[in-house]
C-alpha positions in Angstrom: 0.0 0.0 0.0 1.3 3.5 -0.9 1.3 6.0 1.9 -1.1 8.9 1.6 1.8 11.4 2.0 3.4 10.1 -1.2 0.2 10.3 -3.1 -0.4 13.9 -2.0 3.2 14.8 -2.8 2.8 13.3 -6.3 -0.4 15.2 -6.8 1.2 18.5 -5.7 4.1 17.8 -8.0 1.8 17.1 -10.9 -0.3 20.3 -10.3 2.9 22.3 -10.2 4.2 20.8 -13.4 0.9 21.4 -15.2 0.7 25.0 -13.9 4.2 25.7 -15.1 3.5 24.2 -18.5 0.4 26.3 -18.9 2.1 29.5 -17.8 5.2 29.2 -20.1 3.4 30.2 -23.3 1.9 33.2 -21.6 5.2 34.3 -20.2 6.7 33.9 -23.7 4.0 36.0 -25.3 4.6 38.7 -22.7 8.3 38.6 -23.3 7.8 38.7 -27.1 5.4 41.7 -26.9 6.9 44.8 -28.4 6.6 48.3 -27.1 3.5 50.3 -26.7 1.2 50.5 -29.7 -0.1 53.9 -30.9 -2.6 54.9 -33.5 -3.4 57.9 -35.7 -5.6 58.8 -38.7 -3.8 60.0 -41.7 -3.4 60.0 -45.5 -0.7 58.0 -47.3 1.6 60.3 -49.2 4.3 58.1 -50.6 6.2 54.8 -50.3 10.0 54.9 -50.6 10.7 51.3 -51.7 14.5 51.7 -51.6 14.3 52.7 -47.9 11.1 50.7 -46.9 9.6 53.9 -45.6 6.0 55.2 -45.8 5.3 58.9 -45.5 2.0 59.9 -43.9 0.2 63.2 -43.5 -1.2 63.2 -39.9 -4.9 64.2 -39.8 -5.8 63.1 -36.3 -3.5 62.0 -33.5 -6.3 59.8 -32.0 -8.3 57.2 -33.8 -12.0 58.0 -33.7 -15.1 56.1 -34.7 -15.1 53.0 -36.8 -15.9 49.6 -35.4 -12.9 47.8 -34.1 -10.3 50.4 -34.9 -9.5 51.4 -31.3 -8.1 48.0 -30.3 -6.2 47.8 -33.6 -4.7 51.2 -33.4 -3.7 51.5 -29.8 -3.2 54.6 -27.7 -3.3 58.1 -29.1 -0.1 59.2 -30.8 2.6 60.6 -28.6 2.6 64.4 -28.1 5.7 64.8 -30.3 3.5 63.9 -33.3 1.5 66.9 -34.4 -1.6 67.2 -36.5 -0.8 68.4 -40.0 2.7 67.2 -40.0 4.3 64.6 -42.2 5.7 61.5 -40.5 7.9 58.7 -41.7 7.3 55.1 -40.8 9.6 52.1 -41.3 7.8 49.2 -42.9 8.5 45.5 -43.3 6.8 44.8 -46.7 7.4 41.0 -46.8 7.8 38.0 -44.6 5.8 36.5 -41.8 2.4 38.0 -41.0 3.7 38.4 -37.4 6.6 40.5 -38.5 5.6 42.4 -41.6 3.5 45.6 -42.0 -0.1 44.4 -42.6 -2.6 46.3 -44.8 -6.2 45.2 -43.9 -9.7 46.4 -44.5 -12.2 47.4 -41.9 -13.6 43.9 -41.6 -10.2 42.6 -40.6 -9.2 40.8 -43.8 -5.6 41.3 -44.9 -5.3 42.6 -48.4 -2.0 40.8 -48.9 -1.8 37.2 -48.1 1.4 36.5 -50.0 4.0 37.9 -47.7 5.9 39.2 -50.7 7.0 42.7 -51.8 4.7 42.3 -54.9 1.7 41.5 -52.7 2.5 44.5 -50.4 2.7 46.9 -53.4 -0.6 45.6 -54.7 -2.3 46.1 -51.3 -0.7 49.5 -51.0 -2.4 50.5 -54.2 -5.7 49.9 -52.6 -5.0 52.4 -49.8 -7.2 55.5 -50.7 -5.3 58.7 -51.0 -8.5 60.8 -50.7 -9.7 59.6 -47.2 -8.3 58.9 -43.8 -7.0 55.5 -42.9 -5.8 54.2 -39.5 -2.1 53.8 -38.9 -1.0 51.6 -36.0 2.6 51.9 -35.0 5.3 51.3 -32.3 8.6 52.8 -31.4 11.2 51.5 -33.9 14.0 49.6 -32.1 16.4 50.2 -35.1 18.0 53.5 -34.5 19.2 53.9 -38.0 15.8 54.4 -39.6 12.7 56.4 -38.9 11.6 56.8 -35.2 8.4 54.7 -35.7 7.7 51.2 -37.0 4.4 50.8 -38.9 2.6 47.6 -37.9 -0.9 48.0 -39.5 -2.6 50.1 -42.1 -6.4 49.7 -41.7 -8.6 50.9 -44.4 -12.1 52.2 -43.7 -13.7 50.9 -46.8 -17.0 49.2 -47.1 -17.0 45.7 -48.8 -18.4 47.4 -51.9 -15.7 50.0 -52.0 -13.0 47.3 -51.5 -14.5 45.1 -54.2 -14.8 48.1 -56.7 -11.2 49.0 -56.1 -10.0 45.4 -56.6 -12.1 45.1 -59.7 -10.6 48.3 -61.1 -7.1 47.1 -60.4 -7.8 43.8 -62.2 -9.2 45.6 -65.2 -6.2 47.9 -65.4 -3.8 44.9 -65.1 -5.7 43.1 -67.9 -5.5 46.2 -70.1 -1.7 46.5 -69.4 -1.2 42.8 -70.2 -3.2 43.2 -73.4 -1.3 46.3 -74.5 2.1 44.6 -73.8 1.0 41.4 -75.6 0.0 43.5 -78.7 3.4 45.0 -79.2 
């Protein structure tokens, strides 16, 4: 017969082991978490592909309205970022969805699922230049580039607007292909 003390010790050891196993992923996620996330509303001005830098005109230093944009965007922009100013963001146009700059629509769907520079450029073409979009960013850990690292560009387009934009891009591509094939 096994003494009760050994059974209790084994149960305690098992509970501790399971607890540690359950807490390790959470601790890893906390350790992997980058700095504080900020958000602003602005208009895309340009993309410098050679430097992987996007330039944005700041319209609002705090994200307002729009379902779901608050959690995506983060806290209001730091006081050093002023309305009406142009700001540079470092971008990661390709690679893992966890590391690259993501361009998504209001409903949460990513506009580039390829993880390639080509896919990023196509998604970037869908960003309207005539209306505000949400830019979510963090402090850039790389001191050689811009001060801020752009994590997410979130478009505030309806499904119909996104579909119309995508259709127009496809038609333009087909016309280009036809013109190039006819030479």
